[in-house]
C-alpha positions in Angstrom: -0.4 0.3 0.0 3.0 2.5 0.8 4.0 2.2 -2.8 0.5 3.0 -4.2 0.5 5.7 -1.6 4.4 7.5 -3.0 2.9 7.1 -7.0 0.1 8.8 -6.4 1.6 11.2 -3.5 4.1 12.1 -6.5 1.1 13.4 -9.1 -1.0 15.2 -6.8 -1.5 16.4 -3.0 -3.1 13.8 -0.8 -4.3 15.2 2.2 -5.2 12.6 5.4 -8.8 11.9 3.9 -8.1 11.2 0.3 -5.3 9.2 1.8 -7.8 6.8 3.7 -10.0 6.7 1.0 -7.5 5.0 -0.7 -6.0 2.8 2.3 -10.0 1.7 2.5 -11.0 0.7 -1.3 -7.7 -0.9 -2.1 -6.2 -4.3 -1.3 -3.3 -6.1 -1.5 -3.2 -9.2 -3.0 -0.4 -11.3 -4.0 -0.1 -13.8 -7.3 1.9 -16.8 -8.4 3.8 -17.2 -11.4 2.0 -17.1 -14.6 -1.4 -16.0 -13.1 -3.8 -15.0 -15.7 -5.3 -12.0 -14.4 -8.0 -11.0 -16.8 -9.5 -13.9 -19.6 -10.2 -13.1 -23.3 -13.5 -11.7 -23.0 -13.2 -11.3 -19.4 -14.7 -7.6 -18.4 -12.1 -5.6 -15.7 -13.9 -5.5 -12.1 -10.2 -4.5 -10.6 -7.9 -1.9 -10.7 -4.0 -3.3 -10.4 -1.3 -1.6 -9.2 1.8 -3.5 -9.8 4.5 -2.9 -6.9 6.9 -5.9 -8.2 7.4 -8.3 -10.5 6.0 -8.4 -14.3 2.9 -8.6 -16.1 2.5 -9.0 -20.1 -0.2 -8.3 -21.9 -1.1 -10.5 -24.9 -3.1 -12.0 -27.6 -3.4 -14.9 -29.9 -2.8 -14.7 -33.8 -3.2 -17.9 -35.6 -3.1 -20.3 -32.2 0.1 -18.0 -31.3 0.8 -15.9 -27.9 1.7 -12.6 -29.3 3.3 -9.9 -26.4 1.4 -6.7 -27.1 3.2 -4.8 -24.1 5.1 -5.5 -20.4 4.5 -3.8 -17.8 6.9 -3.1 -15.0 7.3 -1.1 -12.1 
């Protein structure tokens, strides 16, 4: 949570009230390597903030995975 608050705070001024709201509404989660966050056709129900590791965005073309983007903190 500290990294999220620092990241947001580097872009805008965070009042104590806003910081408290963020802390109440964001939940830290960990996912194992190769975990699929969002599957094709699925509607996104969460907002993700990456603190460590890497996320790969890809699509399928001719039955092969084609990388579109890599995300790192």
